[in-house]
C-alpha positions in Angstrom: -75.9 108.6 109.6 -73.2 108.1 107.5 -70.8 105.2 108.9 -66.9 105.8 108.3 -65.1 102.7 108.3 -61.6 102.6 108.9 -58.7 99.7 109.2 -55.6 99.3 111.1 -52.9 96.7 109.4 -50.4 96.5 112.4 -49.3 94.4 115.6 -51.4 93.3 118.9 -50.3 95.2 121.6 -51.4 92.8 125.3 -51.3 95.8 127.3 -53.6 98.0 125.4 -51.3 101.0 125.0 -50.1 100.4 121.4 -50.7 98.7 118.1 -54.3 97.6 117.6 -55.7 97.9 120.2 -54.6 101.9 120.4 -55.9 102.7 116.8 -58.9 100.6 117.4 -59.6 103.4 120.3 -58.9 105.8 118.8 -61.1 105.1 115.6 -64.1 104.8 118.3 -63.3 108.0 120.0 -63.4 110.0 117.0 -66.4 108.3 115.4 -64.9 105.6 112.9 -65.8 102.1 112.7 -62.8 100.2 113.3 -61.8 97.0 111.6 -58.1 94.9 112.0 -55.7 92.7 110.4 -52.9 91.8 112.6 -49.5 91.4 111.6 -48.2 89.8 114.8 -48.8 89.3 118.1 -46.7 90.9 121.3 -46.5 90.4 124.6 -45.3 93.3 126.1 -46.4 95.7 128.7 -45.2 99.0 129.9 -41.7 97.9 131.1 -40.7 96.6 127.4 -41.3 93.9 124.8 -41.1 90.5 126.1 -41.9 88.9 122.8 -42.7 89.1 119.3 -44.5 86.3 117.3 -45.4 87.1 113.5 -48.1 85.6 112.0 -47.5 84.3 108.0 -48.3 86.8 105.8 -51.0 84.1 104.3 -53.1 85.0 107.2 -52.5 88.7 107.0 -53.6 88.4 103.1 -56.8 86.4 104.0 -57.7 89.0 107.0 -57.4 91.6 104.4 -59.2 89.5 101.6 -62.3 88.7 104.3 -62.6 93.0 105.1 -62.0 94.4 101.9 -64.8 91.9 99.8 -67.4 92.3 102.3 -66.7 95.6 104.4 -65.7 98.3 102.4 -63.3 101.0 103.8 -63.0 104.4 103.6 -59.0 104.9 104.9 -56.7 102.7 106.0 -53.5 102.9 108.3 -50.4 100.5 109.1 -48.2 100.1 112.1 -46.1 97.3 112.6 -45.4 95.0 109.8 -42.3 93.0 110.9 -41.2 91.7 107.8 -40.3 92.6 104.1 -42.8 89.9 103.3 -45.7 91.0 105.2 -45.0 94.5 103.8 -45.1 93.5 100.1 -48.2 91.4 101.0 -50.0 94.4 102.3 -48.7 96.7 99.7 -50.4 94.1 97.2 -53.4 94.0 98.4 -53.5 97.9 99.1 -53.4 97.6 95.2 -55.6 94.8 94.3 -58.8 96.7 96.1 -57.3 100.3 95.5 -57.8 101.0 99.0 -57.7 104.8 100.0 -56.1 107.1 102.2 -53.4 105.1 103.1 -51.4 106.1 106.4 -47.8 104.2 106.6 -46.8 104.6 110.3 -43.3 103.2 110.0 -43.3 101.6 113.4 -39.7 100.2 113.8 -38.6 101.0 117.4 -40.6 100.3 120.6 -40.7 103.1 123.4 -38.6 100.4 125.5 -36.3 100.2 122.3 -37.1 96.3 121.2 -36.7 96.4 117.0 -40.4 96.2 115.8 -39.0 95.6 112.2 -36.1 94.0 110.7 -34.0 95.9 109.0 -34.3 94.4 105.7 -37.9 95.4 105.7 -36.8 99.2 105.8 -36.1 99.0 101.8 -38.9 97.0 101.3 -41.3 99.6 102.8 -40.1 102.2 100.9 -40.2 100.4 97.7 -43.5 99.0 98.0 -45.7 100.9 100.6 -44.7 104.5 100.8 -45.6 105.0 97.3 -49.0 104.1 98.0 -49.5 106.3 100.9 -51.5 109.3 101.3 -49.8 110.2 104.6 -46.5 108.9 106.0 -45.9 109.8 109.5 -42.5 108.8 111.2 -40.5 110.1 113.8 -37.2 111.7 113.8 -35.3 108.3 114.2 -37.7 106.8 111.7 -37.2 109.9 109.1 -33.7 109.5 109.9 -33.9 105.3 108.7 -35.8 106.2 106.2 -33.8 108.8 104.2 -30.5 107.4 105.7 -29.8 111.0 106.8 -28.7 113.0 110.3 -31.6 115.0 111.8 -30.6 117.5 114.0 -32.3 121.1 112.7 -35.9 121.8 111.1 -34.0 122.5 108.0 -32.6 119.3 108.0 -36.3 117.7 108.8 -37.3 119.7 105.6 -34.8 117.9 104.0 -36.1 114.4 104.8 -39.4 115.5 103.9 -38.3 116.1 100.7 -36.5 112.8 100.5 -39.4 110.5 101.8 -42.0 112.8 98.9 -39.9 111.7 96.5 -40.5 107.9 97.3 -44.2 108.4 96.3 -45.9 109.8 99.5 -48.6 112.5 98.7 -48.0 113.9 102.5 -45.6 113.5 104.9 -45.8 114.4 108.8 -42.2 114.6 110.3 -43.1 114.4 114.3 -41.0 116.5 116.6 -40.9 114.6 119.6 -38.1 113.3 120.1 -36.1 116.9 119.3 -36.2 117.9 123.2 -34.1 121.3 122.4 -36.8 123.5 123.0 -40.4 123.3 125.1 -42.2 123.4 122.0 -43.1 119.8 119.8 -43.1 120.9 116.1 -44.4 118.8 113.9 -43.7 119.4 109.9 -46.3 118.6 107.2 -45.1 119.0 103.7 -47.4 117.9 100.8 -44.5 118.6 98.1 -44.6 122.7 97.9 -45.7 123.8 101.2 -44.2 123.6 104.7 -46.8 123.7 107.6 -45.6 123.4 111.1 -47.9 122.8 114.0 -46.9 123.7 117.7 -47.3 122.0 121.0 -46.6 122.1 124.5 -44.2 119.4 125.6 -45.3 117.3 128.5 -42.9 116.0 130.9 -44.1 112.5 131.4 -42.4 108.9 130.7 -46.3 107.6 129.8 -46.1 108.4 126.1 -46.4 104.4 125.4 -48.8 104.2 121.8 -48.2 108.3 120.7 -47.5 107.1 117.5 -49.9 104.4 116.6 -52.5 106.8 118.4 -51.4 109.6 116.3 -51.8 107.9 113.0 -54.8 106.4 114.1 -56.5 109.6 114.3 -55.3 110.6 110.8 -56.6 107.9 109.5 -59.8 108.2 111.6 -60.5 112.1 110.1 -59.6 111.0 106.6 -62.4 108.3 106.4 -64.6 110.8 107.4 -64.1 113.1 104.4 -61.7 115.5 106.2 -58.6 117.1 104.2 -55.2 116.3 105.2 -54.2 119.1 106.7 -57.5 119.1 109.0 -57.2 115.6 110.1 -53.4 116.2 111.0 -54.3 119.4 113.0 -57.2 116.8 114.7 -55.1 114.5 115.5 -52.1 117.1 117.1 -55.5 117.8 119.4 -56.3 114.5 119.9 -52.9 113.0 121.0 -52.0 116.3 123.2 -55.4 115.7 125.1 -54.2 111.9 125.4 -50.6 112.7 127.0 -51.7 115.4 129.1 -54.2 113.3 130.8 -52.0 110.8 132.2 -53.5 107.6 133.2 -50.4 106.3 135.2 -51.3 102.7 134.2 -48.0 100.1 134.7 -44.4 100.6 136.2 -42.4 102.4 132.8 -44.0 103.9 129.8 -47.5 104.3 130.3 -50.4 104.4 127.9 -51.8 107.6 126.5 -55.5 108.4 127.8 -57.4 107.8 124.7 -60.8 109.1 126.0 -59.0 112.5 127.1 -59.7 114.5 123.7 -63.8 113.7 123.6 -64.3 114.7 127.3 -62.6 117.7 127.0 -65.0 118.3 124.1 -68.0 117.3 126.3 -66.9 119.5 129.3 -66.1 122.4 126.8 -69.8 121.8 125.7 -71.1 121.7 128.9 -69.0 125.6 129.8 -71.0 127.1 127.0 -74.2 126.2 127.8 
């Protein structure tokens, strides 16, 4: 049996809906062994973020050394990195250990509106980490922050994808969940030449905490297993769609998604086929 190993470098979410908790749940559901390097501890729930407590860059560095030296990696994803110092540390370790299949989720703002990335860290992200990425997965507000441009149409989304591609990433996925102009969620995948649009039905729900983390983690898990980027993104799209549709109704605010929904659906489909 092939053992696929995926690493998440991100913050801890005490509510379990986002961050490393969501990532490791997603890795597990998709058949990848999950590991983590924690960048910050947050106190949060579905109502918002009550506190963010970053770790020293050395602590992040030591975690990455420990994992890379002994465990081996098939893919890596980053989430909340908090500061330019941590971003530079992560970038140096990615290069030092030649970490492959890097998925960068440029986490900037929590669902409740709290800032999760210092402003000066955005430039560090563009300069140091994005050029190392296999895939970058911004939502529309994050793509606007990265490019310094407004995105109100599919054409402007394509132009933003070009600009992020020019920063050095191999593939760009601009997620369309923040565009509420229609009954479809349209994600754009760009490889430097081709634009591929992936559609899904929009679900009217506030229970979407951790969707970005989960989506990027699903891509990383599939890349660890040897999938192509397009196949990994397609699976991630199905995974997050199921997770949103099968709402858990946990908490009084922006509740978490259902990380076991995708596999549960597959089991039910297999049972019907029998």
